[in-house]
KOLVO-432654 format. One line per 2 residues: number of its first residue (from 1); their letters; for each residue x, y, z of N, C-alpha, C. Coordinates in Angstrom, 3 decimals. Layout:
! residues N
NUM> A> X/Y/Z/X/Y/Z/X/Y/Z  ...
END
This chain:
! residues 347
1> MT> 69.925/99.774/111.606/69.145/101.021/111.112/68.667/101.396/112.292  68.263/102.639/112.561/67.719/103.148/113.586/66.091/103.411/113.501
3> YR> 65.213/103.294/114.501/64.027/103.650/114.381/63.841/104.674/115.333  63.048/105.728/114.736/62.625/106.927/115.351/61.227/107.346/115.276
5> RS> 60.610/107.222/116.305/59.026/107.522/116.541/58.552/108.648/116.029  57.434/108.707/115.344/56.523/109.929/115.086/56.548/110.830/116.286
7> LS> 56.922/112.269/116.009/56.623/112.722/116.886/55.285/113.173/117.903  54.385/112.899/116.909/53.292/113.392/117.358/51.903/112.507/115.984
9> RR> 50.632/112.129/116.558/49.619/111.561/115.407/49.732/112.181/113.918  49.843/113.427/114.053/49.940/113.837/112.738/51.175/113.925/111.728
11> KW> 52.547/113.336/112.547/53.500/113.428/111.872/53.476/111.902/111.272  54.069/112.069/109.931/54.497/110.618/109.380/55.809/110.052/109.759
13> LH> 56.164/109.391/108.863/57.407/108.320/109.573/58.695/109.101/109.210  59.423/109.090/110.171/60.742/109.620/110.568/61.988/108.635/110.028
15> SV> 61.820/107.328/109.595/62.774/106.882/109.161/62.007/105.356/108.319  63.221/104.627/107.773/62.654/103.585/106.947/63.209/102.465/107.548
17> GL> 62.493/101.385/107.263/63.014/99.930/107.514/62.249/99.173/108.969  60.823/99.324/108.650/60.309/98.894/109.776/59.343/97.499/109.551
19> LT> 59.583/96.642/108.463/58.725/95.489/108.635/59.898/94.398/108.297  59.497/93.140/108.833/60.122/91.987/108.645/59.612/91.193/107.514
21> LV> 60.587/90.488/106.590/60.138/89.780/105.295/59.462/88.498/106.278  58.202/88.045/105.624/57.997/86.674/105.721/59.001/85.604/105.624
23> GC> 59.321/84.874/106.993/60.212/83.563/106.501/61.588/84.239/107.166  62.061/85.276/108.175/62.879/85.947/108.421/63.242/85.011/109.466
25> AG> 64.410/85.333/110.285/64.658/84.546/111.555/63.912/85.241/112.826  63.857/84.444/113.581/63.115/84.870/114.797/61.766/84.178/114.881
27> QT> 61.351/83.550/116.153/59.778/83.470/115.912/58.678/84.208/116.396  57.668/84.052/115.945/56.658/85.134/116.326/55.148/84.152/116.859
29> KE> 54.556/85.241/117.447/53.496/84.351/118.351/52.242/84.054/117.558  51.728/84.370/116.378/50.928/84.406/115.233/51.582/84.350/114.005
31> GP> 50.279/84.166/112.795/50.790/84.129/111.428/51.051/85.575/111.125  51.242/85.747/109.963/51.983/87.024/109.427/51.017/88.311/109.488
33> IW> 51.247/89.578/109.425/50.366/90.828/109.009/50.771/90.576/107.833  49.564/90.716/106.968/49.515/90.650/105.387/49.375/92.116/105.242
35> VG> 50.318/92.705/104.135/49.806/94.016/103.128/49.582/93.645/101.831  48.714/94.014/101.215/48.576/93.825/99.918/49.212/94.687/99.013
37> HI> 49.833/94.028/97.770/50.390/95.266/97.015/50.069/94.759/95.323  48.938/95.960/94.638/48.895/95.438/93.518/49.528/96.522/92.672
39> GP> 50.147/95.959/91.373/51.016/96.531/90.756/50.854/96.136/88.801  51.080/96.945/88.206/50.716/96.742/87.133/51.886/95.571/86.289
41> VG> 51.864/95.229/84.966/52.897/94.159/84.524/54.123/94.898/84.038  55.097/94.429/84.116/56.342/95.080/83.579/57.388/95.498/84.621
43> KR> 58.550/96.303/84.049/59.410/96.935/84.589/59.263/97.701/86.174  58.256/98.436/86.077/57.989/99.536/87.014/57.127/98.545/88.304
45> NE> 56.512/97.324/88.348/56.105/96.655/88.985/57.367/95.778/89.556  58.527/95.482/88.925/59.437/94.701/89.356/60.100/95.823/90.347
47> SA> 60.388/96.981/90.184/60.869/98.228/90.832/60.508/98.579/92.120  58.973/98.187/92.299/58.315/98.620/93.254/58.536/97.448/94.284
49> IN> 58.491/96.027/93.864/58.690/95.019/94.556/59.974/94.721/94.794  61.161/95.161/94.335/62.389/95.645/94.297/62.489/96.351/95.938
51> GI> 61.948/97.778/95.833/61.971/98.899/97.147/61.254/97.868/98.229  60.420/97.381/98.001/59.588/96.604/99.157/60.814/95.797/99.846
53> QQ> 60.708/94.599/99.050/61.788/93.853/99.848/63.054/94.358/100.092  63.657/95.250/99.818/64.771/95.910/100.235/64.520/96.683/101.584
55> TL> 63.593/97.285/102.158/62.805/97.793/103.509/62.581/96.674/104.000  62.022/95.822/103.553/61.601/94.463/104.351/63.022/93.183/104.859
57> AD> 63.905/93.522/104.160/65.132/93.024/104.170/65.903/93.759/105.416  65.889/94.946/105.233/66.687/95.553/106.134/66.098/94.916/107.796
59> LI> 64.711/94.786/107.728/64.175/94.310/108.915/64.638/92.941/109.402  64.776/92.290/108.462/65.172/90.754/108.827/66.622/91.038/109.959
61> ED> 67.580/91.542/109.467/68.622/91.951/110.888/68.104/92.547/111.991  67.293/93.521/111.815/66.931/93.927/113.257/66.134/92.961/113.876
63> ET> 65.386/92.091/113.372/64.186/91.482/113.874/62.935/91.761/114.372  62.624/92.686/113.800/61.364/93.572/114.201/60.225/92.783/113.829
65> TV> 59.307/93.027/114.851/58.064/92.201/114.322/57.174/93.777/114.867  55.566/93.347/114.905/54.501/94.274/115.515/53.895/92.983/116.207
67> AG> 54.081/93.661/117.428/52.983/93.082/118.515/53.528/91.153/118.610  54.829/91.293/118.276/55.210/89.664/118.024/54.981/89.181/116.732
69> RR> 54.536/89.744/115.732/54.243/89.138/114.833/54.900/89.962/113.381  55.297/88.696/112.710/55.918/89.204/111.288/54.826/89.827/110.179
71> IG> 55.797/90.764/109.316/54.709/91.128/108.011/55.158/90.717/106.823  53.941/90.389/106.070/54.439/90.102/104.909/53.546/90.663/104.056
73> VR> 53.911/90.748/102.718/53.514/91.587/101.456/53.221/90.317/100.571  51.771/90.594/100.196/50.870/90.059/98.931/50.955/90.544/97.846
75> HV> 51.827/90.343/96.659/51.999/90.848/95.386/50.958/90.393/94.516  50.405/91.169/93.775/49.656/90.364/92.647/49.505/91.418/91.332
77> EC> 49.821/91.199/90.283/49.616/92.054/89.092/48.380/92.119/88.603  48.305/93.337/87.965/46.928/93.339/87.055/47.205/94.162/85.711
79> KD> 46.667/93.402/84.614/46.950/93.782/83.395/45.747/95.328/83.072  44.692/95.202/83.755/43.857/96.438/83.638/42.934/96.738/84.922
81> KT> 42.155/97.917/84.240/41.394/98.252/85.907/40.244/97.316/85.978  39.782/96.495/85.202/38.806/95.632/85.705/39.784/94.434/86.654
83> RA> 40.530/94.196/86.026/41.553/93.137/86.821/41.913/93.559/88.530  42.595/95.075/88.171/42.760/95.398/89.601/41.722/95.519/90.666
85> RA> 40.456/95.849/90.431/39.210/95.776/91.198/39.277/94.586/91.555  39.190/93.424/90.722/38.933/92.193/91.016/39.980/91.921/92.068
87> EA> 41.420/92.220/91.676/42.278/91.349/92.883/41.989/92.435/94.002  41.904/93.533/94.045/41.556/93.925/95.506/40.844/93.751/96.346
89> SR> 39.581/92.994/95.909/38.329/92.645/96.179/38.913/91.026/96.869  39.652/90.586/96.133/40.094/89.091/96.650/41.299/89.539/97.480
91> LL> 42.160/90.183/97.666/43.028/90.353/98.405/42.269/90.975/99.739  41.470/91.674/99.561/40.738/92.195/101.090/39.622/91.276/101.904
93> SV> 38.888/90.658/100.895/37.949/89.637/101.486/38.762/88.064/101.917  39.232/87.651/100.795/39.790/86.164/101.037/41.261/86.240/101.844
95> NR> 42.076/86.812/101.586/43.410/87.170/102.394/43.304/87.838/103.300  42.590/88.601/103.598/42.241/89.765/104.732/43.765/89.903/104.917
97> VA> 44.218/91.062/104.048/45.140/91.945/104.190/44.887/92.962/104.665  45.824/93.730/105.885/45.334/94.899/106.495/45.396/96.080/105.947
99> CL> 45.693/96.201/104.584/45.715/97.233/103.641/46.340/97.073/102.385  46.198/98.241/101.626/47.019/97.848/100.575/47.590/98.846/99.823
101> IV> 48.589/98.415/98.761/49.530/99.341/98.285/49.450/99.227/96.851  48.946/100.592/96.040/48.740/100.449/94.946/49.328/101.427/93.955
103> GP> 50.049/100.478/92.729/50.572/101.305/92.020/51.989/100.599/92.009  52.969/101.349/90.700/52.811/102.647/89.989/52.279/102.314/89.078
105> GV> 51.658/103.394/88.634/50.816/102.660/87.146/49.834/102.227/86.866  49.163/101.518/88.078/47.873/100.810/87.911/46.689/101.510/87.259
107> EG> 46.261/100.777/86.285/44.893/101.542/85.835/43.692/101.157/86.655  42.659/102.140/86.848/41.558/102.228/87.927/41.817/101.922/89.206
109> VA> 42.642/102.936/89.383/42.861/103.469/90.793/41.669/103.680/91.684  41.236/104.393/91.236/39.674/104.757/91.722/39.158/103.898/92.427
111> DV> 38.802/102.983/91.456/38.164/101.825/91.499/38.636/100.941/92.891  39.887/100.890/92.694/40.403/99.853/93.951/40.378/100.588/95.418
113> VS> 40.463/101.980/94.847/40.601/102.709/96.376/39.245/102.758/96.876  37.835/102.800/96.129/36.443/102.825/96.599/36.549/101.257/96.972
115> MA> 36.979/100.319/96.423/36.563/98.643/96.968/37.397/99.068/98.499  38.598/99.580/98.381/39.295/99.273/99.617/38.566/100.286/100.835
117> RS> 38.314/101.148/100.581/37.179/102.010/101.632/36.265/101.065/102.112  35.308/100.610/101.327/34.155/99.704/101.528/34.579/98.722/102.198
119> HG> 35.631/98.607/102.405/36.207/97.490/103.302/36.705/97.754/104.567  37.093/98.900/104.484/37.254/99.706/105.719/39.032/99.787/105.903
121> AF> 39.251/99.594/104.902/41.155/99.284/104.439/41.768/100.964/103.975  43.195/100.773/104.777/43.777/102.099/104.276/44.692/101.722/103.172
123> VV> 44.562/102.738/102.066/45.149/102.709/100.934/46.345/103.547/100.592  47.464/103.138/100.190/48.539/104.367/99.784/48.927/103.957/98.325
125> VL> 48.807/105.045/97.759/48.821/105.006/96.244/50.427/105.736/95.940  51.159/104.619/94.800/52.494/105.273/94.623/52.395/106.322/93.601
127> DG> 51.566/106.769/93.088/51.444/107.683/91.793/50.856/108.827/92.541  51.020/110.250/91.983/49.797/111.272/92.382/48.600/111.578/91.999
129> TA> 47.894/111.956/92.396/46.626/112.358/91.794/46.051/113.359/91.623  45.588/113.312/90.232/44.880/114.883/89.756/43.509/114.810/89.961
131> DR> 43.074/113.842/90.992/41.300/113.916/90.928/41.415/114.454/92.518  40.968/115.775/92.650/41.057/116.149/93.943/39.977/115.408/95.011
133> SL> 39.088/115.307/94.071/37.838/114.193/95.126/38.414/112.598/95.468  39.674/112.015/95.476/40.295/111.268/95.778/41.442/111.644/96.794
135> AD> 41.652/112.688/96.878/43.041/112.879/97.692/42.629/112.531/99.081  41.313/112.892/99.663/41.394/112.653/101.255/40.897/111.240/101.081
137> QA> 41.046/110.245/100.277/40.408/108.876/100.308/41.771/107.717/100.415  42.992/108.336/100.401/44.099/107.678/100.107/45.290/108.625/100.501
139> VW> 46.548/108.184/100.916/47.842/108.543/100.850/48.377/108.247/99.166  48.695/109.724/98.709/49.190/109.388/97.612/50.655/110.365/97.785
141> LG> 51.669/109.135/97.578/52.986/109.443/97.796/53.832/110.333/96.822  53.122/109.703/95.482/53.968/110.642/94.173/53.467/112.101/93.873
143> ID> 54.280/112.717/93.300/53.925/114.263/93.003/52.706/114.432/92.028  51.705/114.740/92.509/50.779/114.878/91.356/51.055/115.768/90.275
145> PE> 50.307/115.621/88.964/50.554/116.266/87.904/50.726/118.131/87.995  49.558/118.230/88.731/49.859/119.957/88.553/51.109/120.382/89.246
147> TS> 51.579/119.324/90.699/52.616/120.160/91.275/53.996/119.779/90.478  53.606/118.562/89.797/55.077/118.585/88.790/55.060/119.693/87.824
149> GE> 54.433/119.941/87.011/54.513/121.290/86.256/55.065/122.544/86.866  54.425/122.673/88.316/54.891/123.962/88.624/56.556/123.734/89.431
151> ML> 56.970/122.195/89.219/58.067/122.238/89.745/59.203/122.483/88.205  58.599/122.138/87.428/59.422/122.199/86.283/59.347/123.885/86.077
153> AR> 58.400/124.548/86.373/58.418/125.782/85.516/59.656/126.563/86.265  59.640/126.306/87.817/60.669/126.911/88.808/61.777/126.577/88.481
155> YA> 62.050/125.163/87.958/63.479/125.343/87.662/63.647/126.003/86.431  62.948/125.774/85.032/63.212/126.820/84.078/63.626/128.164/84.429
157> IA> 62.607/128.761/84.888/62.826/130.179/85.470/64.098/130.139/86.378  64.432/129.230/87.162/65.899/129.433/87.690/67.127/129.323/86.811
159> KG> 66.499/128.701/85.858/67.989/128.748/84.715/68.012/129.599/83.633  67.487/130.964/84.095/67.068/132.073/83.141/66.107/131.856/82.015
161> QK> 65.334/130.907/81.665/64.421/130.890/80.699/63.352/132.230/80.981  63.114/132.402/80.026/62.138/133.465/80.267/60.489/133.187/79.119
163> AY> 60.805/132.054/78.241/59.780/132.176/77.281/59.653/130.552/77.048  58.473/129.901/76.479/58.373/128.765/76.297/57.095/128.220/75.411
165> NS> 57.522/127.651/74.351/56.093/126.957/73.374/55.845/125.535/73.863  54.518/125.369/73.805/54.213/124.049/74.095/53.536/123.219/72.911
167> TQ> 53.623/121.895/72.906/53.939/121.096/71.856/52.029/121.072/71.294  51.237/120.780/72.202/49.950/120.761/72.333/49.212/121.855/73.009
169> GI> 49.659/122.883/73.578/48.866/123.559/74.168/48.883/123.760/75.210  47.989/124.308/76.139/48.081/124.269/77.514/47.092/123.383/78.290
171> EG> 47.135/121.802/77.822/45.943/121.074/78.104/46.678/120.020/79.320  45.518/119.439/80.115/46.227/118.509/81.509/46.778/119.123/82.419
173> EV> 46.988/118.799/83.340/47.188/119.319/84.533/48.710/119.725/84.823  49.385/118.764/84.065/50.846/119.058/84.023/51.278/120.631/83.375
175> AR> 50.576/120.658/82.013/50.628/122.191/80.891/50.274/123.256/82.023  49.109/122.903/82.848/48.586/124.223/83.284/49.195/124.664/84.667
177> GF> 50.049/123.587/85.394/50.624/124.227/86.472/52.042/124.705/85.920  52.355/124.144/85.206/53.526/124.573/84.576/53.386/126.344/84.249
179> DR> 52.290/126.427/83.257/52.068/127.790/82.731/51.612/128.557/83.723  50.988/128.546/84.713/50.392/129.065/85.921/51.652/129.637/86.743
181> EF> 52.730/128.623/87.097/53.899/128.933/87.684/54.888/129.789/87.226  55.091/129.035/85.412/56.074/130.029/84.937/55.626/131.344/84.815
183> QR> 54.365/131.818/84.554/53.815/133.071/84.176/53.992/134.108/85.391  53.580/133.257/86.708/53.666/133.854/87.995/55.088/134.299/88.566
185> RG> 56.038/133.714/87.704/57.377/133.901/88.051/57.757/135.212/86.990  57.313/135.601/86.277/57.822/136.322/85.069/57.963/136.018/84.033
187> GK> 57.757/134.684/83.648/57.758/134.360/82.086/56.872/134.240/81.206  56.935/134.014/79.954/55.853/134.470/79.041/55.274/133.006/78.195
189> SL> 54.460/132.881/77.850/53.800/131.922/77.043/53.684/132.225/75.329  54.422/131.437/74.633/54.470/131.924/73.049/53.416/130.919/72.511
191> GT> 52.478/130.226/73.544/51.579/129.304/72.910/52.259/128.169/71.828  51.714/127.704/71.020/52.167/126.124/70.002/52.640/126.989/69.068
193> II> 52.907/128.196/68.510/53.565/128.534/67.093/55.020/128.777/67.529  55.955/128.691/66.932/57.159/129.363/67.415/57.432/130.508/66.633
195> DP> 57.883/131.271/67.391/57.886/132.842/67.611/59.351/133.380/66.759  59.341/133.726/65.399/60.442/133.701/65.187/61.045/134.976/65.635
197> TQ> 60.632/135.900/66.247/61.090/136.903/66.784/61.748/136.954/68.354  61.418/135.797/68.733/62.179/135.379/69.861/63.669/134.489/69.715
199> PI> 64.279/134.810/70.345/65.625/134.308/70.698/65.353/132.660/70.697  65.846/132.027/69.975/65.545/130.450/70.104/66.573/129.935/71.283
201> SE> 67.366/130.310/71.761/68.153/130.106/72.939/67.358/130.563/74.150  66.842/131.381/74.209/66.118/131.903/75.314/64.706/131.094/75.415
203> RI> 64.332/130.127/75.260/62.794/129.293/75.375/63.130/127.741/75.732  62.289/127.146/75.997/62.277/126.257/76.150/60.712/125.510/75.464
205> IL> 60.500/124.184/75.094/59.499/123.526/74.708/58.827/122.700/75.928  57.718/122.911/76.276/57.242/122.234/77.444/56.389/120.715/76.126
207> DV> 56.901/119.762/76.403/56.819/118.382/75.798/56.608/117.290/77.016  55.417/117.194/77.625/55.166/116.228/78.634/55.377/114.727/78.182
209> AS> 55.560/114.742/76.864/55.315/112.938/76.120/56.956/112.858/75.330  57.652/113.638/75.732/58.899/113.617/74.836/59.477/112.462/74.813
211> DG> 59.794/111.786/75.981/60.339/110.720/76.155/59.453/109.497/76.104  58.450/109.319/75.568/57.533/108.116/75.215/56.550/108.558/76.524
213> DR> 55.547/107.000/76.961/54.539/107.087/77.566/55.070/107.885/78.774  53.941/108.563/79.327/54.252/109.460/80.326/53.782/108.667/81.774
215> KG> 52.417/108.011/81.656/51.452/107.349/82.246/52.218/107.045/83.483  51.583/107.819/84.513/52.133/107.540/85.531/53.343/107.957/86.202
217> RL> 54.247/108.776/85.388/55.187/109.208/85.443/55.610/110.583/85.974  56.612/110.868/86.437/56.924/112.392/86.359/57.302/112.817/84.736
219> PS> 56.989/114.255/84.599/57.165/114.440/83.121/58.455/115.429/83.202  58.529/115.941/81.670/60.032/116.082/80.918/59.492/117.475/80.083
221> IT> 60.412/118.379/80.023/60.496/119.406/79.487/61.565/119.391/78.449  61.329/119.855/77.108/62.337/119.788/76.370/63.045/121.244/76.003
223> LV> 64.299/121.374/76.038/65.190/122.546/75.724/65.325/122.598/74.317  65.220/123.597/73.549/65.353/123.851/72.101/66.778/124.413/72.147
225> GA> 67.835/123.760/71.073/68.966/124.250/71.006/68.921/125.895/70.382  70.063/126.168/70.129/70.410/127.440/70.006/70.484/127.766/68.051
227> FG> 70.566/126.900/67.348/70.807/127.068/66.291/69.566/126.473/65.742  68.991/127.222/64.410/67.961/126.485/63.391/66.753/126.757/63.873
229> RP> 65.424/126.665/62.982/64.794/126.661/63.400/63.618/125.502/63.545  63.183/125.193/64.632/63.066/123.705/65.025/61.709/123.315/65.002
231> EV> 61.290/122.193/64.449/60.068/121.703/64.842/59.914/121.565/65.984  58.177/121.570/66.103/57.896/121.058/67.391/57.803/119.614/67.942
233> GI> 58.209/119.131/69.215/58.571/117.905/69.389/59.556/117.760/69.160  59.835/116.657/68.384/61.216/115.720/67.973/61.827/116.639/66.810
235> SE> 62.999/117.088/67.063/63.914/118.035/66.351/65.343/117.759/66.267  66.228/117.900/65.327/67.367/117.296/65.612/68.118/118.959/66.150
237> SV> 67.229/120.046/66.274/68.172/121.210/67.250/67.681/121.100/68.564  67.193/119.728/69.125/66.959/119.764/70.396/68.181/119.417/71.230
239> RE> 68.295/119.980/72.026/69.807/120.221/73.086/69.851/119.450/74.163  68.808/119.480/74.915/68.811/118.899/76.358/67.069/118.262/76.499
241> VW> 66.981/117.471/77.306/66.006/117.080/77.998/65.976/117.354/79.517  64.963/117.819/80.031/65.126/117.829/81.543/64.183/117.049/81.891
243> KL> 64.200/116.295/82.792/63.156/115.481/83.325/63.342/115.445/85.077  62.098/115.356/85.481/61.507/115.459/86.945/61.883/114.033/87.446
245> VL> 62.674/114.178/88.547/62.902/112.495/89.001/63.044/112.997/90.719  63.082/111.662/91.267/63.125/112.251/92.619/64.391/111.884/93.664
247> QP> 65.101/111.266/92.396/66.756/111.256/93.077/67.376/110.933/91.706  68.512/111.775/91.118/69.270/111.180/90.218/70.346/110.547/90.399
249> DP> 70.963/110.223/92.011/72.014/109.518/92.098/71.547/109.400/93.949  72.014/108.480/94.199/72.101/108.008/95.771/72.966/109.407/96.668
251> AS> 73.951/110.029/95.954/75.003/110.589/96.487/73.858/112.219/96.956  72.900/112.090/96.287/72.377/113.251/96.595/71.154/113.185/97.399
253> LP> 71.007/112.328/98.319/69.944/111.817/99.326/70.570/111.916/100.325  69.433/112.122/101.415/69.886/112.195/102.898/70.560/111.165/103.442
255> AE> 71.011/111.143/104.452/71.853/110.305/104.745/71.172/108.583/104.787  70.224/108.729/105.603/69.511/107.652/105.758/69.265/106.926/104.526
257> GR> 68.553/107.791/103.314/68.320/107.285/102.423/69.371/107.077/101.572  70.763/107.154/101.571/71.855/107.336/100.673/72.359/105.903/101.163
259> TW> 72.238/105.294/102.173/72.749/104.043/102.834/71.815/103.210/102.346  70.476/103.238/102.375/69.296/102.592/102.115/69.523/102.160/100.345
261> AE> 69.998/103.177/99.798/70.287/102.962/98.225/71.308/102.299/97.886  72.536/102.233/98.881/73.686/101.682/98.756/73.578/100.513/98.794
263> RY> 72.682/99.802/99.904/72.132/98.461/100.127/71.252/98.072/98.681  70.392/98.428/98.424/69.551/98.461/97.476/70.550/97.419/95.938
265> EK> 71.363/98.854/95.952/72.502/98.792/94.566/73.191/97.284/94.693  73.928/97.163/95.963/74.277/95.796/96.149/73.518/94.597/96.065
267> RF> 72.463/94.704/96.538/71.407/93.506/96.126/70.731/93.424/94.603  70.373/94.505/94.384/69.593/94.249/92.909/70.638/94.614/91.709
269> GA> 71.923/94.963/92.143/73.345/95.298/91.006/72.666/96.514/89.988  71.995/97.599/90.443/71.330/98.570/89.755/70.878/99.952/90.664
271> RP> 70.772/101.579/90.543/70.423/102.064/91.446/68.761/101.791/91.689  68.304/102.255/92.816/66.934/102.214/93.085/66.291/103.518/91.929
273> DD> 64.974/103.393/91.103/64.584/103.992/90.771/63.481/104.824/91.254  62.665/105.553/90.865/61.727/106.723/91.215/60.596/105.505/91.954
275> DA> 60.247/104.201/91.245/59.210/103.181/91.606/59.785/102.496/93.012  60.616/102.326/92.792/61.405/101.803/94.303/61.829/102.652/95.131
277> IL> 61.872/104.086/95.095/61.749/104.757/96.177/60.496/104.916/96.624  59.544/104.976/95.803/58.058/105.430/96.044/57.598/104.048/97.054
279> AA> 57.567/102.911/96.824/57.632/101.495/97.255/57.730/101.474/98.737  59.407/101.621/98.848/59.661/101.805/100.335/59.178/102.644/101.169
281> DA> 58.925/103.958/100.910/58.313/105.014/101.489/57.050/104.859/101.543  56.245/103.516/101.330/54.877/103.061/101.387/55.215/102.272/102.443
283> IA> 55.773/101.048/102.196/55.915/100.156/103.003/56.351/100.546/104.501  57.515/101.214/104.698/57.624/102.021/105.586/56.593/102.569/106.507
285> LI> 55.972/103.528/105.796/54.950/104.549/106.452/54.032/103.451/107.177  53.245/102.248/106.339/52.697/101.199/107.042/53.036/100.501/107.847
287> AD> 54.150/100.346/108.117/54.755/99.727/109.163/54.849/100.615/110.570  55.011/101.468/110.400/54.862/102.546/111.322/53.821/102.520/112.093
289> GL> 52.598/102.512/111.002/50.882/103.051/111.522/51.096/101.492/112.390  51.262/100.236/111.738/50.889/99.080/112.492/51.867/99.039/113.748
291> RE> 53.082/99.426/113.958/53.648/99.454/115.192/53.095/100.090/115.957  52.511/101.666/115.479/51.683/102.116/116.638/50.433/101.774/117.000
293> IA> 49.694/101.200/115.937/48.396/100.437/116.666/48.816/99.164/117.379  50.037/98.604/117.200/50.243/97.237/117.687/49.276/95.756/117.180
295> GD> 48.863/96.173/116.067/48.373/95.298/115.858/47.689/95.271/114.039  46.822/94.774/113.629/46.544/94.440/112.101/44.967/95.267/112.337
297> DR> 44.417/95.950/113.005/43.277/96.109/112.542/43.280/97.523/111.730  41.977/97.346/110.772/41.640/98.055/109.825/41.312/99.405/110.191
299> RK> 40.355/99.577/110.642/39.669/100.863/111.510/40.702/101.945/111.872  41.491/100.805/112.793/42.348/101.881/113.626/44.035/102.223/112.696
301> LV> 43.907/101.346/111.887/45.074/101.961/110.478/44.614/102.889/109.904  43.514/102.770/109.450/43.197/104.309/108.671/43.059/105.406/109.558
303> EE> 42.641/105.334/110.806/42.773/106.623/111.885/44.283/107.038/111.996  45.023/106.314/112.459/46.282/106.564/112.388/46.552/107.237/111.473
305> LM> 46.785/106.853/110.183/47.974/107.121/109.146/47.232/107.979/108.151  45.672/108.202/107.851/45.357/109.106/106.858/44.994/110.441/107.395
307> GR> 45.522/110.898/108.974/45.752/112.128/109.744/46.864/112.811/109.726  47.938/111.741/109.051/49.266/112.120/109.120/49.612/113.079/108.016
309> SE> 50.507/114.114/108.343/50.623/115.236/107.059/52.374/115.300/106.830  52.996/114.748/107.397/54.278/114.835/107.442/54.927/113.555/107.412
311> IA> 56.137/113.598/106.557/57.120/112.494/106.565/58.148/112.840/106.137  59.392/112.077/106.511/60.581/112.174/106.064/61.055/111.185/105.577
313> GL> 60.698/110.872/104.196/60.937/110.061/103.052/62.525/109.804/102.956  62.828/108.894/101.835/64.107/108.567/101.635/64.621/109.584/100.756
315> TG> 64.130/110.409/100.247/64.454/111.660/99.394/64.550/112.947/100.349  63.975/113.202/101.504/63.795/114.225/102.283/62.320/114.578/102.751
317> PI> 62.116/115.624/103.375/60.755/115.805/104.136/59.716/115.667/103.194  58.719/114.804/103.461/57.521/114.807/102.417/56.383/115.671/103.419
319> TR> 55.561/116.501/102.645/54.111/117.192/103.126/52.837/116.655/102.187  51.891/116.614/103.154/50.665/116.628/102.654/49.584/117.483/102.832
321> KD> 49.131/118.219/101.649/48.673/119.450/102.256/47.673/119.936/101.044  46.322/120.120/101.631/45.047/120.580/100.538/45.232/119.233/99.349
323> GR> 45.362/117.976/99.656/44.971/117.131/98.447/46.263/116.743/97.769  47.590/117.822/98.264/48.630/117.490/97.330/50.039/116.766/98.169
325> TI> 50.773/116.077/97.477/51.910/115.811/98.087/53.145/116.514/97.782  53.731/116.814/98.680/55.170/117.862/97.982/56.036/117.363/98.935
327> RP> 57.306/116.907/97.777/58.325/115.847/98.119/59.310/116.679/97.382  60.815/116.524/97.745/62.061/117.105/96.954/62.108/116.307/95.683
329> AW> 62.602/116.824/94.659/62.631/116.330/93.439/63.562/117.322/92.803  64.431/116.296/91.546/65.789/117.214/90.820/65.067/117.034/89.623
331> VE> 65.576/117.892/88.821/65.800/117.824/87.247/67.185/117.056/86.792  67.051/115.875/86.299/67.694/115.424/85.484/67.876/115.950/84.458
333> RT> 69.083/116.193/83.604/69.565/116.959/82.086/70.023/116.024/81.562  69.538/115.255/80.310/70.344/114.439/79.252/70.092/115.121/77.960
335> AK> 71.348/114.888/77.062/71.502/115.256/75.504/71.804/113.950/75.070  71.015/113.902/74.171/71.391/112.888/73.113/71.157/111.314/73.634
337> GV> 70.604/111.081/75.043/70.590/109.989/75.758/71.698/110.448/76.471  72.515/111.141/76.997/73.517/110.923/77.775/73.409/111.978/79.052
339> RV> 73.334/111.560/79.995/73.180/112.689/81.034/74.367/113.495/81.468  73.665/114.694/81.459/74.704/115.842/81.636/74.679/116.720/83.120
341> GA> 73.737/116.350/83.687/73.773/117.033/84.656/72.403/116.748/85.403  72.278/117.151/86.707/71.280/117.395/87.998/71.164/118.168/88.494
343> EV> 69.950/118.647/89.117/70.257/119.844/90.497/68.643/119.849/90.773  68.503/120.011/91.941/67.209/120.205/93.230/66.416/121.247/92.678
345> VP> 65.146/121.009/92.292/64.276/121.989/92.103/64.035/123.057/93.392  63.935/124.210/93.053/64.211/125.271/93.888/62.499/125.520/94.349
347> Q> 63.054/125.815/95.792/61.504/126.154/96.144/60.602/127.399/96.083
END
């Protein structure tokens, strides 16, 4: 693995794989530099930890340290937002972590961010934020809900869709972003009532919750089938579900991301999902910041990383602008649970 340093302080990380796992080969001058990670209970947390572990493991071979010190990650699980705040406080005050990784899907992110900032610590959140007041308090690596809706709208228009219905009306950031972008590009909203005058094959149904609980995840839309009058939501006439993902398969990734995904799959026996990719991007970003400041000073790390606006992540170039994170994404299409294709979202 090769390391390419940022071109400027306002550039994000240009490669991944910059941490050593605690217990790796080689000697260090002092104890580890600790990074804290707070995750929810369940599969999403496991995926994020796997993504972190793979990026750390890559550096075992490279024998990378920061100012002669290893870097380790302390993982804690949180069932609710009260616990998340308490764990953040414990990590920052008792375990003296240099910074925090939060998510994906952690409840009470605002409280965790506030707690971390009161300790002068840098925070990177794996979800996207719909709260612009928090946008400058942490680095959000996920795609925010409004941007997600816009991306789905661009894809739908590019596929020839001209009109859509919504299962719940235009509510929430995803739906509002979708509606605004869809109509800006010449499409039409039909509201929440199916219009029998419109050809059923030329419309989609925006159903953000079509595949279960979408908390903290990228959204999906439902394409209505060509025959029969459908019921809004679940219907036998549903032909495809279009879901926004960070990568449909490793072959779609840039070269460094593709080789990372291959190592991940060999190690864990499965393709990396979105949560694993986000966590890997997070730990790589933090590692680059720690290397840049040559230590674990919290204030210096905040100054170093909060001003960065660009990163080349595992899925391709990422930018932060006006409180938004913009990164490449694909729409994965499935029919009756079977994957039928995937295409990158047009700009």
